[in-house]
PLY file of the C-alpha trace (Angstrom):
ply
format ascii 1.0
element vertex 98
property float x
property float y
property float z
element edge 97
property int vertex1
property int vertex2
end_header
52.05 11.44 -58.07
54.89 13.55 -59.35
57.90 11.67 -58.09
60.68 10.21 -60.23
59.51 6.77 -59.10
55.99 7.45 -60.38
57.38 8.57 -63.73
59.46 5.38 -63.98
56.42 3.21 -63.14
54.35 4.93 -65.82
57.17 4.48 -68.34
57.56 0.79 -67.45
53.85 0.13 -67.84
53.65 1.80 -71.23
51.98 5.05 -70.17
54.41 7.65 -71.56
51.75 10.38 -71.54
51.28 9.94 -67.77
55.04 9.93 -67.26
55.26 13.24 -69.14
52.39 14.72 -67.08
54.12 13.83 -63.83
57.37 15.36 -65.13
55.62 18.66 -65.86
53.72 18.57 -62.53
56.87 18.19 -60.46
57.22 20.93 -57.83
59.78 23.63 -58.46
62.69 24.10 -56.11
62.67 27.03 -53.72
65.55 29.39 -54.38
66.72 32.78 -53.21
65.82 34.34 -49.85
62.95 31.88 -49.34
65.38 28.95 -49.42
67.69 30.56 -46.86
64.77 31.38 -44.59
63.30 27.87 -44.79
66.64 26.33 -43.85
67.20 28.57 -40.82
63.70 28.72 -39.32
62.58 25.78 -37.24
59.24 24.22 -38.06
56.90 24.59 -35.13
53.70 22.87 -34.09
50.48 24.86 -34.38
46.79 24.75 -33.51
44.16 24.78 -36.25
41.04 26.89 -36.02
39.22 23.69 -34.95
41.63 23.29 -32.03
43.66 20.42 -33.47
47.30 20.21 -32.49
49.48 19.76 -35.58
53.03 18.48 -35.12
54.68 18.61 -38.56
56.98 15.70 -39.42
59.89 18.11 -39.72
59.26 19.96 -36.47
62.18 20.57 -34.15
63.20 17.55 -32.04
62.17 19.29 -28.82
58.48 19.07 -29.88
58.63 15.33 -30.59
57.07 13.91 -27.44
57.40 10.40 -28.89
61.18 10.77 -29.14
62.00 12.12 -25.67
60.98 15.69 -26.57
58.85 17.91 -24.37
55.38 16.78 -23.34
52.23 17.59 -25.31
51.14 19.72 -22.35
54.34 21.79 -22.54
53.81 22.31 -26.28
50.17 23.34 -25.75
51.23 25.80 -23.06
53.86 27.26 -25.39
51.19 27.65 -28.11
48.74 29.29 -25.68
46.29 26.46 -26.21
42.89 27.15 -24.60
41.70 24.90 -21.74
39.19 23.01 -23.94
41.97 22.03 -26.38
44.25 21.19 -23.44
41.66 18.77 -22.03
41.38 17.02 -25.39
45.09 16.15 -25.47
46.27 15.69 -21.90
45.24 14.85 -18.33
47.82 17.28 -16.93
46.10 20.18 -15.10
45.91 23.36 -17.18
48.82 25.69 -16.43
52.59 26.07 -16.80
54.39 22.75 -17.20
57.76 21.96 -15.61
0 1
1 2
2 3
3 4
4 5
5 6
6 7
7 8
8 9
9 10
10 11
11 12
12 13
13 14
14 15
15 16
16 17
17 18
18 19
19 20
20 21
21 22
22 23
23 24
24 25
25 26
26 27
27 28
28 29
29 30
30 31
31 32
32 33
33 34
34 35
35 36
36 37
37 38
38 39
39 40
40 41
41 42
42 43
43 44
44 45
45 46
46 47
47 48
48 49
49 50
50 51
51 52
52 53
53 54
54 55
55 56
56 57
57 58
58 59
59 60
60 61
61 62
62 63
63 64
64 65
65 66
66 67
67 68
68 69
69 70
70 71
71 72
72 73
73 74
74 75
75 76
76 77
77 78
78 79
79 80
80 81
81 82
82 83
83 84
84 85
85 86
86 87
87 88
88 89
89 90
90 91
91 92
92 93
93 94
94 95
95 96
96 97
């Protein structure tokens, strides 16, 4: 745990060495061209090598099937998901989705 909350908990419970370790383990901020790119590119779902569909928490709203986004089948079609992966996630026949 490297959050400010974790550091505060360690400090409150008398573990200053752990608080210091979490302070030094805190991730650095992204700056420069990487920061601009990460703010302009949309996060997209992807398929793992094992054929698992990954929908990152920060993916674009259109991929969020649970929040009125496009269907899982439409996302799989967009990702060129193979038929065996398709069958694992949906009952919709394999092919373009309206």
